[in-house]
Each structure stands twice: as structure tokens, then as C-alpha cells.
Phi, psi and omega in degrees: 000127180280165174056037177302322182295319184291325181287323173305308185298312180301320180291326181286317180294321180292324180293322176294316178300321181294317175303315181300312183295320181289336183295337178294320179297321178298313184289323178296323177296324180296312180297319181291328173292325170298322176299314179297322178296316179302312184296318180292333176290336182258354180240120186266332184263011179061030180289128185295320185290321182291316179303313179299321183294317179285328171300313177302316183302312180294312179295330172291334179288337180250006189305316183249016175264151178295119177241343177224132176231111182264008178095300182266350176205150177240139184228140174273175177297320181295323179299311185286332176294324177294332186261350187282167176294130177289133173252138177293177179298323183290347180254330188244346187080164176135204184221141178234122188222136165256120182259139180248116179281128188289106179290328177306310183295328178290320175300313178299319176295320176294330181273002183060045182052057183300142178258008184299128186295320180297313179305311184293322181290324173299320177293320177297320178290329178292325177301312182295316183296327185292336181292340179236024183220154177259357181291155179284159190298323177298321178296317178297316178297316180299313179299317182292317179301318180299318177297313187293312187290326180053032179079003180271337183231133176257152175299336180272007178301142180304330178285352183240269182255000179277051187270164177304319185295330180258011190294333179286346184245330180233122173239171190298332183286351187284141176286169179295322183295317179298317182292324178302316178300315182295320177299318181298324175295316181297316184295320178295322179294321178296316181292324175295322179294317181302316182299314182292320178300315178295319179295323177295319181295313188293323176306327182266004186283327176105008175262149182279143175056045174297153174232127180221133179206148176281145179256097177056220176248030188274354186081004178266138181235127178259131182234130177233127179241079183291138181085357179291131181250327178268088187291321180301315180298321180292321181293318180298320181294323185286321189254356177289129176281343186062043180268097183270138179216147177244125183237155168275155190236141170278144174271174177297325181296327185286327188252352185300324178298317175302318178297325179295313180292327177292325181294319179293318182295314181299320178297320178297315183298320189281350171283326186260120182299321180294321177295321177302316176304313179304313177306319183297320185281332183263005175251161187274329188243339181286118184262338178204175182296330178292325177296323185291314190257331185091344179199163182293137176277142177255102186281355182257346184254103187289328184298327182258010181296132176274156174213186180299317184289351173297327183243341182242133182248107181288148174262099189276133177264109180267001174188174187300328184286349175259009178290132189208154174288341177283110188261341180190173176221160174203160175289143184302322180292348181258359182302323180299314178294321177299314175308312181300318178293317182286344179265350181303133182304315186290327177287318181296329181299339178281354180288132179288166185307320183289343177252011193304322185262008184300135175237142187258121182238146182271153172295156181293336188220139181271160177236150180296131177265175184296327181270007177098349178276173181259130185247137183234142184276151180238136178238154177251115184260139182278091184266187180217183181304319182267359183054040176262123185286149178297325175224132177258164184292347180287359174272359182282124176269325181205152179212140178207160181270124178228193177234146178269189185294339177265013179066022176266145186291138171222169171251116182264134182239139174242134185259161177278181185304313178300313180296322178305319179291313180302317185291322175299316180295314182298315181289329182291326182281346186236026176296134186079002178245193180239147177232131183256143172257115187247127176237116179058045178065025169235137184275124183258332176197147179224066188284161174281136179270114186270330184202168178295139178248105190256351185276353177083017179238143177207179184227152167249120180220157180207144185307324185246015181294130179269166179300319181291324178293319182290326176298314182298319179295314175303319179298311185287332177288320180287323181290336182105170180273139174294138182294337176204161178302145176245110185259140178279106181274335170222137180211136178229128181237126174238120182290157184297328180293316176294323177298320180290320177296322181293315181290328174295316181295317178301310181294327176290314181291324181294316178297318178298316183296317182298315178300315180298317178294314178304311180296318181296314180298320180292316178300329188269317184245001173072225179303316180303323178294327173302315181297317176299321178298314178302311178302321179300313182294320176304318179304309181304312180302314181296315185296315178293322180294320179299310180304320183291321188291321184261016176058034176285158189263126176261126178242171176298315174296334176293317177301317181297325178294319177293326179287332175293321179292330172301314176299323178288326176297316177299316179302317181299316178298318179300318179299312180301307183299322180293326180290322178295320175296325176295322183286321178299315175294339177282350179102004178277159179281171186302310183301314180293327186290318181298313176304318177295317180301320184270000185278165175294324175285346177268250185267341193292325180297312181297321182296315177299311182300317181293319178292327181290319180296320177293325177297317181297322175298316179299321182293316175303316176300315181291332183286314188261344183282166176223153172058236183301329179294320175301317178301313171306308183299316181299313179291329175296313181292321176298317182295326177299313183295313180288330174294322179294315180297308185290321182292322184275317187265310181299308182301322183288329176300317180288324179292317178297321175304315177294323177293318178300330183272352181077025175292145172285132185223086180283343185060032168197178178227174178302332184288317187250009193301319184261010181292134172062030175262144177055039181275135178218074181263130180268082183296316185295328182295337184260008186291330180294319175297318179296321178300316181293320180296311180296319180297321181298309183294322177298316182297312180298321179292320181292321177301316178300313180304311188276350177251302184278327178087190178235152183268104181277137179284171186292335181285350178252328180250345185087154181132187180235144184225129184238134170260114182244135183250141183237157177279352180232162174292137181240155176248119186301320182293326176293316180297322182296321180295319182291323179287341180299329179297328188257335180262354182081316170235156186289130180284171174274122182231127185219144176298134185238094187083252179277168174288359178265001183229131182236145170256122182246123180237127182222150174256012179307123178055023182290343184268354181269139183262161177120137182293336184283346182290320175303320179296316180300318182292310180296328175287321176301320177300314184293320177296321177293335182259357192308323185293346178253002187256004176057236184263009181293124177283165177299320176299319177289331182288326185298154177296153179110158184060157178287141185259129173272341180208236180299152174152170176280122182270320176209161185213145178220134176229134176224122173285154185302325183298305181287338173297320177297318181298319182294317178301312179299318180298320179298316180298314177301322179299313175295314181296313180304320182294316177297321182292318182295313179296321178304314182294320180298313183293323177298315181292323187279322183259351170068010181224135185293329181300320180299314180296315181296314175303315182292317184288323179296321177301311182297312175303320179300312182295315184300315176296323181291315181296320175301315177304312173303316177297323181288322181286330193247351191298331186280346187249338182287148180272023176217164185296130175235055180283148169263108179214203179297314178302320181296321179298319178298319176297316178299318180289333175293312176308312181298320178297314181295314181297318181290326175306309178300312181295320181294322177299318184291312183303319180304317179290326176297312184298323179292319186283333182263002182298130182087351179261149187279340187223152176262115184261156176297327182295317184294317177300311180302321178298319181290322177292319182291326185283342175259001187294322180299313180295321181296312179290318182298314181294316180300310181299319176302309182299318182294315178305314181296314181293324177297321179294318176296314184298316184277327188241000177280185180285160181300326186288351184248358184301313181298318177302312182289326182298316181297322176293317181302308177303316184294324173294316181293318182288327178292320176300317183293317186288330176294332181271317191249357178236299185304306185292315176298320179299311177309310185297315184293319175295320177298321178299317179298315179302314181295321182294325176287000000 
């Protein structure tokens, strides 16, 4: 081997750089461990929120202090935190969300809230079309508008987009196609604005290494906040539009008579079933009587008859001293019912003329009630026909968190010149009355105006507002208003407790897998195995060093990808060692045998082909995958490059050194000396039996798939999935029945890991939009499980912060629209990888028979794995969902199967080179000569995967099970499917 000195220098330098980069993760972990110890010393009751607060306090105190001194450089905690390896949500906890900026709201805004019937109907039709389409919203709207207008109305009409605001860009002469192009530009500008606003908010959130990126031109923005513990706070920051408004307020004295008449009307409506149906039809969210009442109404029993005051407690003013902006109160869980009643047409018809446009808004924050429930205040806002506030938030020039005279946190706001004039006028007109400050349709404060405020300054304050809340409000106001609401269409939350358990289990299984591989290589190859082991350890160092250097994110599937590359690294050494053994057995000396083993004509050709096919699979995965799949693909591709380098160059450095010293290298031990010698199996003669066996298993699997089906994960079908931990052992079927009362239908409930942990999946209200819907579903889950939660409060039950007992450990929500997109991308990933690999093998081997054999074998493997999952998912004690991770597993199986097949094909090509025909004897000989490598690699890879399967985290068991089945089936198919198919097709081609 030439340039040994250069390779040694590169390996040493790269190893030192990798150690240097990884050292920052080590030092950061030490500081964070100290922070955890400090927090535990100051918190006696193990409260997660308090622990997080003290941890943050400690880390803030050392943020800019020197914590590492390497002699040539000094680093603060902030410095090392920026350089440490990024951990994904599944290892660190946090929140990952895909936000959809509402293109519909952007269009409505651009049209100045057009009331044109064709425009409004086109929007409505586009909403329906979007449920079953992957097209972008503007295209759907445009198509619907073209159908409805039939050339009679143009988009440039003054009643639609020919407005004063757009007159420089859209005039009446513009065609619909030209207007559409302008609208796309405006939409792109709005989405860019939303992106910048969100990034500004996230930068001030306080997590290290946040990630925010646009997803193509879809109007979707992906935000990842690893390590975020306060999930509520994160979601509010991400989805708050920051629409600040100042409104005049009706008092309780103004509306109390309305409440009394409304109470009687609601009672009347609830007595009459037909009237109930009308309530259902005229409200936005009530889908059935149970949604409306929470339980069935008994129209014959007056004593149990429900009315408005069953859920709403009016604040009655008995005299001038009791006049207040607070008009009523309700329990948090009853707010949806109250909203339904107050939006009902018959109820609103009771409003007197002076209250005709009143809108009822809730306080931004609930307070604990006397009975332990949470109580929230209701306000009556003086709205108007256009629902236009007297003053909007765009007049705010600056906002910051400060303290009032009572040392309570407030948000101080300074208005621009226009806002100052408007604010002076508004306060002058309302001296002695109340004015509400509303942010995103929640009332933050409704103070009494004592005098005219002419300086353009005001405050948002609340009796229970925390410093963090005040800081967040100031942040969103300074960052600016989102041009349109950003709705979380996909969200994944992993609590820090589950993240810590996952990384502990992963590191344990990872270490065990490495030890098993090292021991096996030593037992099988002796001294040569030690050299391969050194190369393997260097390979692992390089992989982690590269990930740390480029700030790549390490996830659980990423760790699986690293472990898979370990198997491939071992595979490369096994191929080389087996070729060297063949040469030694053929009578060549050690030096010539080593030269042959590492040559292109020896093992190198097969190694390169096998690695390229797997690399192509990784590229397809990275291109079409999202989230964890990208992490898996990235580590796989990095691992392929480092495995190739270490197996071919590092291992050879040691072997060449041993040869130069005259060291004996038999490439076996007493344990493995006679393994796979003189094998003469007639594989092709058994191909008909293999075809029958494979056909039987595929047929059984397909019957199961078409009858029983597959268990689709929420990322493929949409829905919400919660992993909930309990202090006691739970039975899934019993919990499902209990939750049926709050969800309407029984959710899917299955034990997740231990019997103290359940995975609960439901499609309840998944088609409904609005940030409050997520909270409603989570509240319903809490109420349904309350009997099993002991003294756990709703705040402690919610995801986020470390859990000492009961609570949500992780949570995932995927709306049906993006679920379809994910499924389609997964399908393209599988098809794309098959096409690319087919073309590569055709290009490399120059015969269609090789490509057909390889692709048929891959289809065989995929169908068998799918069949196994369909047959077993109801019986296995772990998740066997078909989702993004399963697709990653399938594509890994494809890569592994092709790797195995290509090595065999490479040997067949070598044996048949220069011959006019492919004979059964030559093919059998090639299969027998590679059998040692095939079984050795498969056993090594299986050892690794079994270690992860049994000792890794619960969330990765289904993924690893698919890989284990795939490796077994892939090994079988390369011998009994791919090669026989190749042989049969070759014979047909020869006969033609």
C-alpha cells in the first residue's frame, strides 16, 4: 500500500480533531450534572418545574464564567454548549413542530376581507379540497375560483384583489393567471415575514441550538427546540399571532340581564330535542348532544335539567360599587360548552341593540377554584360590525418587561405617534370606564381609566402574571405580529424524563453491541480480528467526531444507523479476511495473499459495490425523509464513508506492519479454523423449494395485509398519541373503555414498555382547527384518567418538566393533511431507492438479469417484513406501527439485502468472466465461496441488533424488530431468491 505515512498522519490528525470536538460534550455534561445536583439540593418535593428553575438558575450563573481551561484556550459554559454534539428530541426531550402558515388568512387579508360570494365560496371549496390533496392552497383556491366564476368575475375585481393596498401590483386589466402570480409573491413575502418573526421569538426563548427552517414553498415552517421543558410556553410562543388590540368593555351591569334571558333560552333549547339539533347546526364546534352537554339531557326531569348557569357563573352587580369588567366565570373544562351557547343564533338574538355586536372573550389565565378545579374569567367586549378594534398592536414601538409599584411583573409598551394620539382619544372617552388589552383574543388586563393618558405609554399587567410570561409577551410584541396564524399541523413532544431514559438505554445497548462485536471478531480471526477491532473503534470515533464538528443532530434512529454501519465495517473486514484466507489456502504466501485480499480484483470491488448501493439508499432516505429519518440517513452515509476508510486503510496499516515484522497471521483461531471449509452445497438445485417457501410466506402475508391490515402510526393516518406513565400497573382495555366517555369512541390503548406505561392513540377532534383544541383534548384525557392519577394536578400531568410520578411522558399530533404528505413521501422514498439501485446494478454488472434478481429479492424482503408486521402487531408487547421509522427500517433492509446480494453477484461475475454462459456449477461455487462471509456478517449484525432490541429504549423496539426480521430474510433471499432469479433470467436470455 502506497502513501502509508500520509494515511497515518490523516488518521492521527482526524482522531485528535474528533476527540477535541467530543470533549465539549463531555465538559457540558459535567456542568449540567452539577446543575442537576444543585437543583435537587434546593428542591425537596422533586417538583419538575422547580427543578428546571433551579437548573436554569445555576446554568445562567456560569453562562459566561470560565468552566474549561485547556491551557491553549479557555471556555465558558456558553462556549462549550455551542460546540457540543446536538441531541435529538428522543434523547434530550423538547418539542418539534411543523407550523402551517395559513395561506387562506393571507388571501383574506390581501382582499381586505372581501365579502364577494364567489371569493368566499372558492375559499370554502379549497378548504374541502385540501383535506384530500397535496397541492398548495393557492392552486386549490385558484382552480375553485375558475370553476365558480366561469369567466364572469376576475380576481382583479375591486371587490376581491383590486384593492387600494394592491393597486400598484394588481389592476383590472390583469388576467387571473397574472393575479395568481402576484398573489404567490405576496404569500411568499408573508411566509418569509412569519419565518423571521418566529426566529426572533425563538432566539429569545432560551434553549440552546434551536432549529428553524422553511419546508420548500409549502408555507410550512419546522421548529425544533431540543431541551425545552416548559412545553406550554413554547407552544404559545410558536402559535401566538401577537395580534394586540385595545377595546372598550361592557360591564357586568350592562350584560347581566342578557345572561338571565339567555339562561332561560338555553334551558328551553335543552328541553326540546329538535331545538338541540338546531343548536348543533348553528354552532361551530358542537358535533352532537354529548359534545354540547357532556352527558345526555333528561328533558322529563326538571331537577336535573341543564341551563346556561350550570356551566357559567354570572358576576351580578347589586350596586354601583360592584360594577366590574368581569362579567362571569366558568370552569376551564366548560369553556367550550359556554362558547357554543353564546354563539348560538337564538341566544345571540336576545342581545339588546346596544349589545348587538358584543363578543365574549376569556381571560388569558385560569385561577384555582374552591373545589380544586380551574376557574377562568369572562369579559364582554364592545365590538362592531367589522369586528375592528379602535387601536391595533401595530402602533406599538417598543415593549419590555418591568415591575410595577408593588414589585409585580408587568409589560410596559410605548406607542408611536399615531398610537399616542389614538390612545389619548380612547382614554379621554372612557374616563371612569374600563378598557381591555387583548392579545390573540385573550384578555390580559381590563383596567379602569382614571385619567387621559397622553404620553403614549401603557402597561399589560395581571395579578398572577409571572416574570417569564411578561418576558414572553414583550418578546412577541417586539418580534412583531405574524402576518397570518401559524397552526401546528404536526407536533412531537418528548419529556426530559423519557429522553434521559432513552439515552441511558441506548448507550447501554450501544456499549453491549460494541463489546459483542469486538469479542466475536477476536474469537473468529484472532490477531487479525484485533486489528479489525482497532479500526472499528477508530471508525466510531470518526463518526461521532464528524457529527459533533458539523453540529449534526444525534437521534435514536441515528444511533441505530451508527450501529448498522458498525455491521458494515465488520462486513468489509470479513470480506477482505475471507479473500486473504482463500489465497492462503491456495498456496500463496502471506504478503501476496494480503495484497490480493485488498485489491480491486480481490475484495475491494465487492466492498465498493455494496457500500455504494447502501449509500444510494441513504441519499434517498435523506432526500425524502423528515425528522428522525433524516438523522438515521445522515449517520448511515457518514458511517459508510468512515467504515470504508477504516476497514480498507486503517486495518491494512496494522496487517502490513505485522507482515513486515514476520508475524504469523493465519486469519483464524482454533475456535474457527475449520469453519466453512470444503463446502459444496447445490443451492440452485433447491431453488424450486425456495420459491415455494417464499411464495407461501408472501401469500400468507398478503392475505393478512388485505384482511387484518397494518397498524398505521399517527404520522401516516393522523391523530394524537400520548405516552402516559402511572404509579400503578394498568390494563389497556379497561382504560380504553373509561376514555370512551370523554372521547366519544374508545381510543387505541396499549402497554408501552412496562405495565405502568400506556400509549393512548385517538383521532378525537383531529379535524378541528384552533390552538385551544389541543388543550381541550388534553384536558379530556386528564379527566378520563383522573381516577388513576392520585393527587396529580393537571399542570403536573401535562407534558414537559421531569416527572416524579403520573403524567404525559411524550406526545405526538399529526393532522390528516400532513399525514397524507408524509405517507406519499415515504412511498416515493421506497420506490426511488429501488429504481436507483436497479439502475446502478444494471450499470455495474451490465446484465439485466442481475438487476432483476436484486430487485425481486428486495420486493420479497419488503413483502415478508410487511406480512410479519401484519400478522404479529396485535400480539407483540411493543409497538409495531407503520410510520416514518418503519419506512427507515424497510429502506435499511433494502440496503442490507442489496449489500449481501451484490457481494455474491460480484463473485459470480468474477467466476463467469470470459465465459459465454452462466452455469449452475459456477453459481453454486460462488455461493459456497461467499457463504462464510454471508453468515459471519449476518450473525455479527444480528448480535448488534439483538443487543439494541433487548436493552434499548421502548420507542425503538419496533424499528429494531423490523431490522432483525429484515436481516434474516435478506440473508436468505440473497442465497435462495436473488441468485436463483438471476440464474433463471440469464438462462432465458441465453436461450433467446
